[in-house]
N, C-alpha and C positions, 0 to 999 in steps of 0.2 A: 691024794700018791702026788709023786711030786714028779712037773712035767718037763720031759729029758728036751734040751735045745737042736739045738741043728748042731752034727759032729765039724769041730775045728779044719778046714776047710788045709791042703798040705803048701806049701807054700809058692812054691809055683801050680796051685791054682787058681792064686790070688786073682782078683781083676781089680783095673784102676777103673775112681771112678773121673772122669773130666766134663766138662760143659763145651756144648762145641754145637753152634750155631747153622745152619744149613742153608742154600735161598729156598725159595717155597716150592719153587720145585723137585729139588734136588728133597726134600723129607719126604715129599707128596711120594715122588717113584719110591725110594724106599719102605713107603711106609706096606706100600701096593706089595710090587717083590713081593717084602715080610707077608705077608698076608699073605699073600698065592700058596707061598714056604707051609706055613701057618708054622714060623717061625720070630719072634720077637727085632724090632729094627734093629739092637742093637746083636743078633746072636747073629742076622743076617749080615751087617755091615760086620762086626768081623770076617765074616766069611768071606768077603770082597778083598779086604785089605789084606790077608790076606795069601790069596789070589794071586796078590797084586802085587801082592812082594817076593811071595817065589819067583815067579813073571822076572823078576827085577835084577833077580843072581845075588 
């Protein structure tokens, strides 16, 4: 039986990868915050930055 792959995402749903380096205290805080919410660091960071972006208008 042929294996089906993951369906392709729409262009607007695709995410970009970037290497970002954090100070030790910041990444520890992000990891703790993400773990409390049962999220990945990436998801939590996106949520934080989206809120900040909305606040700036």
